[in-house]
C-alpha distance (Angstrom), angle and dihedral (degrees) to the residues before:
residue distance angle dihedral
M1 . . .
I2 3.82 . .
T3 3.80 117.7 .
L4 3.82 110.9 -141.1
T5 3.73 130.3 172.3
L6 3.83 114.4 -175.3
N7 3.68 130.7 179.5
I8 3.85 106.3 160.0
A9 3.81 127.5 132.0
E10 3.74 127.1 -175.7
V11 3.81 124.8 165.3
F12 3.79 130.5 -174.6
S13 3.84 121.5 -167.8
S14 3.74 125.2 -137.8
D15 3.87 90.9 -109.9
K16 3.83 85.8 62.5
K17 3.81 93.9 -116.0
E18 3.80 109.9 146.8
Y19 3.77 119.5 -134.6
P20 3.80 124.3 -156.0
C21 3.74 117.3 -78.0
R22 3.81 117.9 -130.6
T23 3.84 120.4 -152.4
N24 3.74 118.5 177.0
H25 3.74 105.5 162.9
T26 3.85 137.8 -19.9
S27 3.83 126.0 -178.6
F28 3.71 131.7 166.3
S29 3.82 138.8 167.8
N30 3.83 140.4 -153.4
G31 3.82 91.2 37.5
S32 3.76 95.0 -67.8
L33 3.86 115.4 167.0
V34 3.76 130.4 -143.6
S35 3.78 121.0 -157.7
L36 3.81 120.6 -170.7
V37 3.78 110.8 -160.1
S38 3.80 130.7 -178.1
A39 3.78 112.6 -145.7
R40 3.74 105.4 -151.2
D41 3.83 93.0 173.4
S42 3.75 128.4 57.1
I43 3.79 104.5 -100.8
K44 3.78 125.3 -176.8
L45 3.80 118.1 -148.9
N46 3.78 112.6 -151.9
N47 3.81 88.2 -22.1
K48 3.84 89.1 -77.7
A49 3.80 110.7 72.9
K50 3.82 115.4 56.4
I51 3.79 124.0 -161.5
D52 3.79 116.7 -162.4
D53 3.79 128.4 -158.8
K54 3.83 92.1 -102.2
D55 3.77 94.6 55.4
A56 3.79 124.1 103.8
V57 3.76 109.5 -140.1
V58 3.88 125.5 -155.9
I59 3.81 118.3 -169.7
I60 3.85 115.2 -170.5
K61 3.79 121.6 -161.5
D62 3.80 128.0 -167.8
H63 3.80 125.8 -129.1
K64 3.82 90.3 -83.5
G65 3.81 92.3 55.7
R66 3.78 95.7 -107.0
V67 3.71 119.3 138.9
S68 3.78 107.5 -111.8
E69 3.82 104.5 170.7
L70 3.77 141.2 15.4
R71 3.79 123.4 -158.1
V72 3.75 126.3 -174.0
N73 3.82 114.5 -168.5
G74 3.79 87.6 -18.2
K75 3.79 95.3 -53.0
V76 3.78 118.2 119.4
I77 3.82 113.1 -124.7
P78 3.80 112.5 -143.3
K79 3.86 113.3 -114.5
E80 3.80 92.3 -121.8
K81 3.82 87.5 69.7
W82 3.82 98.8 56.4
T83 3.79 140.9 35.0
T84 3.80 130.5 -145.1
E85 3.85 92.0 -118.4
E86 3.74 92.7 54.2
L87 3.77 93.0 48.3
Q88 3.83 90.8 48.9
T89 3.82 87.8 54.8
V90 3.83 89.3 51.5
M91 3.83 91.1 51.0
N92 3.74 94.2 46.8
K93 3.76 91.1 50.5
R94 3.73 93.8 49.5
M95 3.84 101.4 40.5
P96 3.71 112.5 102.2
A97 3.80 115.9 -105.7
P98 3.81 113.9 -106.8
P99 3.80 113.6 -101.3
T100 3.77 113.5 -91.1
P101 3.80 113.5 -130.3
P102 3.73 113.3 -120.2
A103 3.76 113.6 -95.0
F104 3.75 117.2 -115.7
S105 3.72 110.6 -110.0
E106 3.73 117.7 -120.3
L107 3.77 115.4 -100.6
P108 3.75 112.6 -108.8
A109 3.74 113.5 -104.7
P110 3.86 114.5 -91.3
P111 3.79 119.4 -113.5
T112 3.78 115.9 -81.4
P113 3.80 116.4 -113.5
P114 3.78 119.7 -123.6
Q115 3.78 110.7 -71.3
S116 3.85 97.1 -154.1
A117 3.88 107.7 121.3
P118 3.80 121.5 -142.3
P119 3.84 115.7 -109.7
G120 3.79 114.6 -83.5
F121 3.77 129.0 -116.2
S122 3.74 122.6 -155.9
P123 3.81 115.2 168.0
V124 3.86 109.4 130.0
P125 3.81 117.4 -153.8
P126 3.89 117.6 -134.0
K127 3.76 117.9 -92.6
P128 3.87 119.0 -114.9
P129 3.77 117.0 -111.5
I130 3.82 117.5 -87.2
P131 3.80 109.7 -116.6
P132 3.82 112.0 -112.6
I133 3.78 116.8 -112.1
P134 3.89 114.3 -108.5
P135 3.78 113.6 -108.7
C136 3.83 93.6 -114.5
S137 3.81 141.9 -7.1
I138 3.71 133.3 -116.7
K139 3.79 92.0 -112.1
D140 3.74 90.0 63.7
M141 3.78 90.4 61.7
Q142 3.77 102.1 58.7
M143 3.76 115.5 141.9
K144 3.79 120.2 -125.2
D145 3.84 97.5 -167.0
S146 3.85 141.3 -19.9
K147 3.75 93.0 -85.9
E148 3.80 90.2 70.7
W149 3.87 95.6 59.7
K150 3.85 92.3 103.6
K151 3.77 91.8 50.2
F152 3.76 91.5 45.6
N153 3.78 92.9 49.9
A154 3.83 91.4 50.2
E155 3.86 89.5 51.5
M156 3.79 90.3 49.6
E157 3.73 93.8 52.7
K158 3.82 89.1 48.3
F159 3.73 89.2 49.6
D160 3.81 94.4 50.0
K161 3.84 91.4 51.2
E162 3.83 90.5 49.8
M163 3.80 91.0 49.2
E164 3.89 90.4 51.5
K165 3.79 89.0 52.6
W166 3.77 90.4 47.9
K167 3.81 94.0 49.9
K168 3.83 92.4 50.0
K169 3.80 91.3 48.4
Y170 3.81 91.9 47.9
E171 3.83 95.0 47.0
S172 3.78 88.9 49.2
G173 3.85 89.0 51.7
L174 3.75 90.2 51.4
E175 3.77 91.3 52.5
D176 3.79 90.7 51.2
Y177 3.86 89.6 49.1
E178 3.82 92.6 53.0
K179 3.78 91.4 50.3
Q180 3.80 91.0 48.4
M181 3.77 90.6 50.9
E182 3.85 91.9 51.1
Q183 3.81 90.4 50.1
W184 3.84 91.8 46.6
Q185 3.83 90.9 51.8
K186 3.75 92.6 49.1
E187 3.83 93.5 48.0
N188 3.82 93.6 47.4
E189 3.82 98.9 41.4
P190 3.85 92.2 97.7
K191 3.81 89.6 48.6
F192 3.85 90.0 53.5
E193 3.81 90.7 50.8
E194 3.82 93.5 46.4
F195 3.84 89.5 48.9
G196 3.84 90.7 52.7
K197 3.78 90.5 51.6
Q198 3.79 92.3 49.3
M199 3.80 90.7 50.1
D200 3.80 91.2 52.2
I201 3.82 90.8 50.4
W202 3.86 92.3 46.2
E203 3.88 91.4 51.5
K204 3.80 93.6 49.1
E205 3.82 92.9 48.0
N206 3.80 93.5 47.7
A207 3.80 98.1 39.8
P208 3.89 93.9 91.6
K209 3.85 89.2 47.8
W210 3.79 92.1 53.6
E211 3.75 92.1 44.5
A212 3.81 91.6 50.7
F213 3.90 89.1 46.3
G214 3.87 89.7 54.0
K215 3.79 90.7 52.0
E216 3.85 92.4 48.6
M217 3.81 90.0 49.9
G218 3.73 90.3 52.0
K219 3.84 91.7 51.6
W220 3.79 91.2 45.0
A221 3.80 91.7 51.6
L222 3.88 92.4 45.2
V223 3.83 92.5 50.7
N224 3.85 94.2 47.0
E225 3.75 97.1 39.1
P226 3.82 94.5 102.1
Q227 3.72 93.0 51.2
M228 3.74 92.9 45.7
K229 3.84 90.2 52.5
V230 3.78 89.2 52.3
W231 3.80 91.4 51.2
A232 3.88 91.3 45.5
K233 3.83 89.3 52.3
Q234 3.81 91.3 48.4
F235 3.83 90.7 50.0
T236 3.81 91.1 48.8
D237 3.83 92.3 48.3
N238 3.83 92.3 47.1
F239 3.82 90.6 47.8
E240 3.76 92.4 49.3
G241 3.82 91.4 47.8
A242 3.78 91.2 50.0
D243 3.79 91.4 45.7
H244 3.77 91.0 50.6
G245 3.81 92.0 49.3
F246 3.85 89.9 48.7
K247 3.74 93.0 51.8
F248 3.84 90.7 46.4
K249 3.83 90.4 53.5
L250 3.76 90.7 44.2
S251 3.79 92.3 51.8
T252 3.89 90.6 48.9
V253 3.73 91.3 52.3
R254 3.80 92.3 44.2
N255 3.79 91.1 53.0
D256 3.81 93.0 50.9
V257 3.81 91.4 50.4
L258 3.79 91.0 45.7
E259 3.79 93.1 52.3
N260 3.83 91.5 49.8
E261 3.85 89.6 52.1
L262 3.82 93.8 46.2
L263 3.84 90.1 51.0
A264 3.78 91.6 46.2
D265 3.82 91.0 50.6
K266 3.85 89.0 47.0
L267 3.78 89.8 -125.4
I268 3.83 90.0 129.2
K269 3.80 134.7 28.3
S270 3.81 97.8 -151.1
G271 3.81 137.0 25.7
Q272 3.86 88.2 -140.0
N273 3.75 99.7 58.3
Y274 3.78 121.5 43.9
N275 3.86 146.6 100.2
F276 3.75 119.5 -133.4
S277 3.79 127.7 -179.3
I278 3.80 131.4 167.6
S279 3.82 129.3 178.2
G280 3.79 121.6 -164.7
K281 3.76 90.1 -169.5
K282 3.86 95.0 53.6
K283 3.81 92.3 32.2
E284 3.73 88.3 -133.7
L285 3.88 132.9 137.1
R286 3.80 122.0 -164.9
V287 3.88 127.6 -176.6
N288 3.79 115.9 -172.3
G289 3.84 88.0 -13.3
I290 3.84 95.2 -56.6
K291 3.80 116.1 121.5
Q292 3.85 110.0 -126.5
S293 3.82 129.9 -148.4
N294 3.82 127.1 -81.9
E295 3.82 89.5 -108.8
L296 3.76 92.1 57.0
F297 3.76 91.1 44.7
E298 3.79 91.7 55.4
K299 3.77 91.1 47.6
Y300 3.83 94.9 51.5
N301 3.87 90.9 36.9
K302 3.75 88.4 60.1
L303 3.82 91.4 44.6
M304 3.85 92.3 52.3
K305 3.88 92.6 48.3
Q306 3.87 91.4 50.8
S307 3.79 93.5 47.3
T308 3.80 100.8 39.0
A309 3.80 125.1 80.0
D310 3.84 91.5 -145.2
S311 3.89 112.3 79.8
D312 3.79 93.4 -167.8
S313 3.83 110.1 135.6
D314 3.86 91.4 -151.4
Y315 3.78 93.7 61.6
E316 3.83 124.5 139.6
I317 3.81 122.7 -157.4
S318 3.74 128.4 -176.9
I319 3.86 125.8 -178.1
S320 3.71 123.8 -178.3
K321 3.80 128.6 -176.9
Q322 3.76 124.8 -178.6
A323 3.84 122.9 -171.2
N324 3.84 111.8 -122.1
């Protein structure tokens, strides 16, 4: 039996004005919980008990969290007129919402760098000549038998002549290309000089702008440094939390696979009662305290490396399960 002494009164009017709450004494044992809820809407419980917006509602739970009693304006409502699910809905609607943490304000936009573009430069050098394609390839001159030697020799002589023509034509094309490049460089030398002068002028004109931009960026970074540190910490915390969750899931999957393998190898009789330890440094595998063979060590060593986020060869893993 739960001992409960309650002397709480709280009333809300229909015009939503809140009156002072009076609390003299409250005591309870066995972990019982008292929830005082104001029903601002008309709520029907089980279509029999009606709670109006002026009523003060007291819901009492036992130490197991089950609703044991409902009082409206001090009057006990019989259990046949309400259900636990409906009362839970009432509590959820009347419980204050948890406070929302303040949202981080967006960082102000950083200063924009100078938009002045450097002068363009468009001279295009001539393209080198494309090498001509040889008249035939070696794979087209494969012999089928010894009777075709004469035919093969004749085709080789023809191929050699064509290759000589191709080389002369290509060498001539290279000579023409070198002459064109020299001519292009002479013709565009004044343009190169003019472009260099324009670049010098552009850099001198824009140097103050870039200097001012650097100072503004420094101020911006200094002002927003606290906020950026907060964001950096949040990112680190979130990453560490996600990494911890990943490793937890990984270890769970690893243990399931491990148990299946141990059962298949008849090293254990139950997946609920065993001791498993493996050491990459000692190159040793023990199951229920018994040292296993090198072949089994290699098998489970490979399994642990595949299912563990840590690739350290000197790892040590111990897993123990005891049946309740």
